[in-house]
Phi, psi and omega in degrees: 000130179273116184244128172269121179256126180240136174236097187264122175253184184292331181226013183212159173221119174260146181217154168216138170257118188236138169275108187292339180281316182265350184068013182280134174275115184273330179199151178202155179171201180186155175256138177230159178062040176300135180090352178253156184295337181257033179296150183209160177242120177249144185202163173267129176285162180305333179273003177097345178289151179261144180218153178233133178243125177265120182208139180297128178223086185293334180222171179296332179299315177295324179298312179296321179298318179295324176296314180296320178297321180294319181297333180254006181297133182302328184270311187252358183280170181233355175230150182286323178206169185292344178296340179287340177278112189270342178193162177235128177252132182246135166285124175239127190288309190238124177244005183047222181265005185281336187227118177254003177201170179292149185219154171293133184281127177229169176305324180292323177295316179299320178299316180294320178297321178294328179294341179268008179304323185294332180260349176222062187293338180271331189259307187299319177300322178293322178298316179294322178302319178295318178299314182292328177295315179296319181300323182279332184269321177226074191297338184267001182272128178293145180235146182233139176259127177243115192266135175300329186272345191299316185301331185271003180289355176273356179297141176286160182302324181297338178268324186266344182280145171264153179277058177245168177309129187302331182296336178290330173288317181294321184278318190237359181070029181285112182193175174277130177249322182079156182220187184058021186299323180294322178291313179300321179295314182296308188290329179292317178293315182295323178300316180291322175298315181298321183271349183073037182248148176289118185301321186282005181233024185241153169256112189237138172241116181256130183246097175269097188236130180191218176296324165253154182204145174205155179235139183231139173263124184236123177241124177055038174089002179232147178288129178246346174193153179207157191277329178283159189241229175301323177233171179284010183276333184285155171105233185294157166290132184237188183302308178233357180264146185287328191071204184302132176206145179302121178300332176296326177294324180292320176298317179300315180294319179302317180292316184287326183261002181054049181267141170266186183299319180295320179294321179292319178300318178297319181299310187278340182258330188243339189241004187250209178062214182299319178298312184296320182283316183285329185071007184250302190194161172266354183267124183297334177295320177292322180294317178298321178296320179294323178298318180297334178270004175093020182280114184289324180291324176295320178297318178297318180301315180294318179297319178295318181301312181290323181297319179297321178296315179300318180298315181290320176301314179300318179297320183282336170299318178294317180300318183276349184071034183124177179212141178258325184220133170244130184242133172253134175208180184087172185305313179283314182300326182275338192233340185268097187299315185293324180291318177300318181295314181300321181288312183300319183295336179290341184253027175300329181295340177272358184093013176284122170251157194235133178258095185298326181291315178297328182290346180281053185224141178236130171068024179229153175291125180197148172268126183252002173274156180287166181296334181263009183291140177279348178232132174282130174238121186229154170255124179230105175303132183284156177215073181296326182295319177296319179298318179296317180297317181291319175300316182297314180298318181297316182289317182293325181292343179274349184300000000 
């Protein structure tokens, strides 16, 4: 089944056309700078070469239309007509407590996604815009919503509740939801397939670490705790997000800097994290280069970044009563050799041994723990789009 996977952001749309049966990516690319005069569509041609087309795209609808036109283009397209696209799967960031699994999109589903605008103001409106664009351009194609939060709906109340007045949960749904769920679900299952282990009998800690980052504790195939919260700001130190911080410190800063809610949101989401501490960049490649030139703040940023990961892994070892598999994924997890080594060596007390030679790998599936290690440590590149395509095919085939 040919599935178009869309990940719609406020100013961008990423896409992949996937054959869900063979797992083959037939086409991929993305639109950037939607609404700006220099908006463009970049894509891989059928021969593998990359190309960029600059074209005005004032809204997501035009962006989706250009993607569809490209897919059917006589020169660069991969399908003869849009009828070959059998379904569209959408990444939807926040499903609150309404969705514990992927669902066929209906007017009621769209209504529920819109109700979560207040907790995902940057993501959910863009997701709905993409859904509505597809509905207007290819109205007869079934669409499926795959939620970042769904995988974590198995967490027990003791893990997802905040120690705030209970009525705030009852009135507004204030609790931990977690994100990156599609990635955590994919890499945890794939890790067990790769290692030849039964998924439903493992204690797994998945580390999706990059510019955004989260860690999840998985017992017997279900999420029991995760580091992100009501929003993606909680938890690990990230590229520009603060992660965990004393709320009293935020009140103090608001008073001293005369910040309103919007100003505080900008501070903790856009100006903090690795960027805020290093003063250089949110990109770890830039931070590593600065460290080599003797920059102390860049060094501190990297040390803090790694320390937070170590703390969460340690906490989840306690939650799970031990760990069988630790998985690294995401931009940093898949590619930053030194960070994986620093983290693994911290867990020698658990019986983790480390294969330095195997670790000299970027972006490939590999076990980086030693043969005598009591815990398997693996690198598994994430594939959220494949997971979305497979969910979509499964749901549509039941119609």
